[in-house]
N, C-alpha and C positions, 0 to 999 in steps of 0.2 A: 249488235249483240253477239255474244259468244256463248259457249257451253257453260261458262262460269256464271252467267247471268241467271241461270235457273235457280229458283228459290231454294235456299238452304240445302244445296247439293252436298255439302260436306258435313252437315250436322253441327251440333253445338261445339264451339271453339275450334271448328275446322275452317280452313281457308282454301279457296280454289285458285289454281294457277294453270293457265292454258299453255305455259311454256314447258311444263314437265312432260317428258316423253312417255313414261310408263304409267303415271297416274296423275289425275288432275287435283287431288286433294292431299293436303298435309295438315298436321295440327298447327294451330296458330303459332306456337313457339315450341319446337321439339325439346328444348331444355326444360320446359316447365309443364308441358302437356303431353299426354300419351293417348293413343287410340283406346276407346272404351272396350272394343273387342278387336284384338290384334288379328285374329283369324279372318273375320269379316272384312277388316280393313285391307288386308293383303289380297282379297279377291274382289277389290273395287266396290265393296258394299260399305259406303261411308256414312250411312244414315245414322249410325250410333254416335258419330261425332267423337270428341276427345274429352278427357277429364284431366284435372290437375294431378301432377305427380305428388304434390304435398297438399293434402286437404286443408280447407280453411277451418279455423277453430275460433269462432267469434267470441267465445267466452274469455279468451285471453286478452282480447282487445288490442292485439299487437300487429294486426295486418297492416299492409301498406299497398301501394299501387305501382304498377309498371306501366310506363308510357309506350304505346305502340303508334308510331306515326304512319301517315299515308294510307289510312284504312278506310274502306267503305263501312260506314257505321252499321251496327247490327240491326236486326228487326226491332221496331219500336212498339211492339204489341204490349209489352210490360214495362212501360217507362213512365217517368214523371219529369216535368220540366218547370223551370222557373227562370224567366228571362231577365230578372232583376239581380240575380246572384252573380258574384265573381267566381272564378275558377277555384280559388282557395276555399270559399264558402261552400262550394259544390263538393269538394273533397271531404270537408268536415261533416257535411250532412250525410254523405254516403257511408262514412265510417260509423255513424251512429246506428245504421240499420244493417243487421246481419244478412239480409236478403239482397242488399244492394251490391251488384257484381261489378259495376263500372260506371264511369261518368265521363262527360265530354262537354265541350263548348260547341254547340251546333253551328255557331257563326263566329269565326275567329276575329271578325271586325268589330264585334260588340260584346256586351255582357250576355250571360246566359248559362244555364245549367241543365244538362240532360242526364237523368239517372236511369240505369238499367237494373231491373230486378229479375232474379232467377237466371237461367242459362242464356248465354249470348249466341244468337243464331244468325245465319246468313251473313257471315263476315267474309270480307275479301280484302287482301292486302295488295295494293297496286305496286307494280314494279316501277322503278325510276326510269324516266325517259319515255314513258308511253303516252305522255300528254294528258293523262287523267290524274287529277289531284284528289287526294283523300283527306280525311280529318285525323286529328290526334285523339286517341281514346286511352283512358287510364283504367286498367283492369285490376281488380282486387286480387292480391296474392297473400299467401302465408308469409310471416315475417322473414324467414330465411330466404325466400324467393324474392321478396320485395327489396331486399338489401342488395341484390345483384343488379347488373346493368341490363337495360332493355335489349330484347333480341333484335329489334329492327331500329336502325338509326337512319334518320332522314337527312340527306345532305341539302342544306338550304343555303341562303345567302351568306351565312356566317363561316362557311368553309374557308374562304380566303383568309379570314382572321386567324383561324387555327394554323394555316400554313405560315402566316407571318410569325406566330408565336414559335412554331417549331423551327423555322429557318433563320429567324433573326433574333428574337428575344432570348430563346433558350440557349443558343451558343454564347450570347453575350453574358448571360447569368453564369454559365459554366466557366467562361474565361475569367470573370471576376472572382469566382470561387477558387479557381486554381491559383490566381495571383495572391489572393488573401491567405490561402493555405501556405503558399511558399513564403510570404512575408512573416507569417506567424512562426513557421519552422525556423526561418533564419534568425528571428529575434530570440526564439527559445534556445537555439544552439549557441548564439552569441552570449546570452545572459546566463545560461545554465552551465554550459560546459567550458566555454572559453577560458575562464579563470583557472580551471583545473589543468589546462594544458591540451594542446591539439593532439588528437589521436588517442586520448586516454578515456574518452567517454564510454568505450566498451568495457573498461575495467570496473565501472561503477555498477554495483548490483543493489542499490537502494533507491527508493523513490525521491523525486525532487518535490519540494514543497514551495509554493509561492510565498514570497515575503509577507504579503498581506495576510495569508492564512496563519503564519506563525505570530505576526504582530497581534492579530485578534486573539489568538490562544493565550498570549501572555499579557493581555490588557495593555498593549503597546509598550511592552517591556517595563511594566510598573515596578517600582522599588519594593512594593508589597510582595511581589512574586520572585524577588531576587533570592537565590539560594547561596550564592558565594561569588568569589571573584579570584581569578588567578592570572598567570602570565598570558593565557589565551584571551582572557576577557571575562566579563560577567557571565553567570549561569542563572537561568530563570526557570521557574516552574510554569507549565502551561497546560491547558486543557483544550484538546481539539473539539470540533463540532460534535463528533460522535461520542464524546465523553472520555476519550482516552487521555490519561495523564502523561505528560512528556517533560523532559528536561532539555533546555535549549542553551547551548554554548554559543555565545555571540563574540565573534572575533573583534577585539578592540583595535581601533585604528592606530593606537600607540603601542600595540603588542609587539614584543620582541619575536614572538612566534607568528610568522606570517602565512602567506599562501602555501609555501612548501609543506609546512606542518599540517595545514588544513587539508591540502590535497592528499598528503600521505595517509592521514587518518581516514578520510572518506574511502580511498581505494583499498587500504589495508583491511580495515575492520569490516567493510561491506562483504568481504569474502569469507569471514569467519563466523562460525555458528557453534556455540558451545554454551552449556548451561551456566558455566562460570566465567563467561565473558559478557560484558554489557552489550546490549543489542542496539545497534545504530538503526534508527527508524527512517532516517532520510537526511537531506541537507537542503540548504537554500542559498542562493547567490543572487544579489541584486546590486549592481554597481559595486560600491565599497563594502556592502553588507555581506558577511559570510556567516552562516549559521549551521550548526550541527544539531540534529534532533535525536535524542536518545529516549529509551524507555526510562520512566521515572522510578527512582529508587527511594521509597519513603523513609528508610532509615539512614539515608545520606551516606557519608563515607566512614570508613573504619576509624580514621583519626579523630572524627568528631565524637566518638564513643569511647574508644580504648584509652585515650589520654585525658579524658574528663572523669574525675573521681566519682561524681554523682551518676554519670551515665554508665560508667564501667561496672558499677555495682549490679546492673541488670544483665551483664554479660557473664554468665556462669562459665565454668570450665567446659562443659559439654558444647556450648555454642562456640566458644573460642577454638576448641579442637576441630569442630566442623568447619570453621572458617579457615583454619590452617590447611586442612585437607582439601577444601574446595579451591583455594588458591593454587595448591600444588597440582590439582587435576587440570586447572585452567592453563598453567604453564606447561604441563606435559602435552596438552593439545597443541599449544603454540610451537613447542620445540620439536615434537615428533609426529603428531597425528594430522596436522593441517597440511594442505596441499603444498604450501611453502613453509619453510622454517621461519618462524617469526621470533625476533629478539625484541623484547619490549623496551628495554633500556631506561625505563623510568618507573620501575615497580616500587611502590611505597604505600604507606597506609592511606594517604590521601587519594590514591588512585584505585583503592578497593572499595567498591560500593556494595551496600547491603540492601537486599529486597525485603519484602514484608516478613519473610520467615527467617531473616538474618542469614540468608545464603549469600556468599561473596561473589562478586563479579568484577573481574579486572577491567579497568577502563583506561581511557586516554592513550591512544596509539599514535600521537603526533610525532613521537621520536622513534617509533618502531622501525626496524629494518627487517627485510625479508631476504632469505637465501634460497637458492635452488640447488638441486643435485647434492653433491657432497660438501658444499660450502658450510663452514661452521664458525669462521672467524673473519674479522675484518678490522681495518684500521681507519680512524677518522681524524681529520685535522680540526673538526668542530666537536669538542667534548661537551655533551649536554646531559644533564642528569640532576640528581638531588643529593646534597651533602648528607652523609650518614648512610646512604644506600649504594654508593659507588664502590666497586671493587678496586683494589690498588692499581692493577694493570691498566684499567680504563682511565682512572683519574691521572695516572702518571704518564702513560704512553699512548693513550687513545685507542688501545686494543679492546675490542669487545667481542663477545661470543655468547653462546648459550650459558656458559658458566658465569657470565656477568649477571644474568637474571637469577641464577642460583644463589649468588652472593646476596643480592637484594632480598631474595626470599628468606634466606637465613636470618637477616636482620629483622625482617618482619616477624618471623617466628619468635625471636627473643623479645620483641616489643609486645607481641600479643600475650606472651606468658607473663611478662613483668608489668605490663601497663605503663612502661616508661619509653620515652623516645631515645633512640640511639644518639642522635645529635642533640646536645643540650644536657645529657646525663653526665654527671661528674662523680666519679668514685672519690670520696673524701680522703682516702689514704693514698691512692696511686694516681689520681686524676685521669683515670681511664674513662673511656666512653662505655656505653652499655655492653658492646661486644667484648671489650677488654675486661670489664667487671665480671661478665658471665664466664669468661675463660679462667680468670683467677679463682672464682668461686668453685668452678668445676674441678680444677686441679687440687683444691683444698678440701674437696668433699662436702661443700656446703651449697650445692646448687639450689636447694630449697629456699635459700634466702632471696633468690631472684624472683620468686613467685609473687604475683600481685596480692597485696594484703586484702583486697576486696573479695578475693575468692574464699577467704575465711575457712580454710580447711575442707572445702567442698570438692577439691580437685582429686583426680585419680593419680596417685603417685607414679604408677608405671607409665601412664600416658604423658604426664608432665615432664618427668625426667628424660623420657625418650625424646620428647619434642625439643627439650633444651639441647640434648646431644646432637640431634639432627640439625638444629640451628647452627651449632658450632662447626659441624662438618661442612655446612654450606658456606661459612664465612672464612674458611681457611685461606691463608695468604696466597698460596700458589693455586692458580686456576685448575691445573691438572689434578690436584688433590681433591677437589670438590666433586661430589657425586652428581650424576645427571638427574633430571627430574623423574625419570622412570624408576631409578633406584630410590629416590627420595619418597615417592608415593608408596613403594613397597615397604620402606622402613617405617613410615607413619602407620601403615596397616599392620605393623607388628611382625613382619616377616624377617627372620634371621637375626643374628647377632650384629650389633653395630660396631664398626671399627673405632679405634681411638682417634679423636680429632687432633689435628696439629694446630700450631699457633695461628690465630686469626689475623687477617689483614685489617688492622684498625689503627686509628690515629690517637696518639697519646697527647693529652694537653692541647697546646696550640701549635705543635709541630706538624703543620699541614704541608704535605709535599706538593700541593697544587697552589699556584699563585696567579694573581691577576685575573680573577674571575669576576664577571658581572653577575649580580644576583637579581633574580626576578622570580616572582611566584609562578607556580605551575597550576594548570586548571584541572578541574574534574567536573563531570556533568552535573552532579547533584551532591554537594557537600561542602563543608568548610575547608579552607586551605590553611594548613599549619606548617608545612615544610617549604623550603625554598629550592627552586630549581636553578642550577648554574649553567652558564653557557660560555664557552671559550671560543673565540674566533681567531684563527691564525691566517696569515697571508699565504696565498697559494703561489 
């Protein structure tokens, strides 16, 4: 016997330890129990015992039990036992009684249930290695306490198994995880970025979508969801799982516009943010499948409305003028306000998309070129664009600059005012195209004849005539005579007197100075395709 064998020397929920130097008693679990009287406890008066830090609240019915192993079981004065019950049944019965404070199996080799009521007295926790074995006891705790780990853990015969898990199985699982992660990343890098070119993944600022996600959104690219088709390939409407509507451009395997245009559009437009530029939501690549995912434009493209007599009736002058100014602001951003100067090179009615409020958004940057520093002009051996929107210097010599987009914008202005296409329009007297007809009408003081009949006199004379003059200034034959987009925006806002336009660069009849072009349609994310895009390939 030793001093700790004295009956209830440490009081309720106290435990005696002869190995302690300064005192023999401590609370059963210092994390969950505290001395009832701290002052008496510090003077070695332990008779008051310990109490729970968190009191029980039996009304809530949410208490649990903490297991304390290797314990000398408490005094059994207020106990109840049933030797036919299992340990699980014992726990359930104790929970049903608010005065039940603990339960245990008095004989671990057989069934049996021993329940303690009221405070637990005369407890002792045996230290490991002293040759004396105790029992496991499960003491009732408030729910926050019972969710924690037991204060005392007994090392039994299962310790070697834990060591095996830590030393053998865990490193194996970790190694498998590392290998799987590396393989997944390598596959992702190969499938996602590879086709865009090595070292260019850091230039992409839009999310990647899995092909299966886009296939599900478009009902496996159903014809019912098809919005149109161009040189890039078909365009589909889709709905993502969260309900967002999207427009999906799917690169056709027979498309004349291939990986270069796809890569150019992803890298270029992903860096651009403006209210008058269509937003690229992401892209997808899987083997030969290449997809561009855009925000969906419910009113499709400008050409699907402005050139259709029934549809254009719903496009009054106020909406048309807002569209003109919106396109101008978008080009101003590309030419002057974006980090790099962007020349679109294929601005046309089919590449102007309209949102729910008929706000214009410039789309299709597959042919766009960017410039840094003071660059503003370049030459290409591959002429690509659309008949009726190309400036003479580009169609003839392959020279393009910001003034190339200005020319295309001027054509667009005249088309929006008149409701007629530049290409395909024929002046019955002079066989002029639309720009030629507008120039002749302007010189003869009859510009109002150019106005779309669907406007039916609802237009503002000052705004309409000013727009026609701005359009003619933009399509002047010599690039240096054309205004830049900053000046164009100011002119449309009514600032200052407008200079007199000079003769436009236009084609008369069939005398086209460009020969041997292959014709192919050009794409847009959401809308019908009415114009043709041309591409000229020269040997290097």
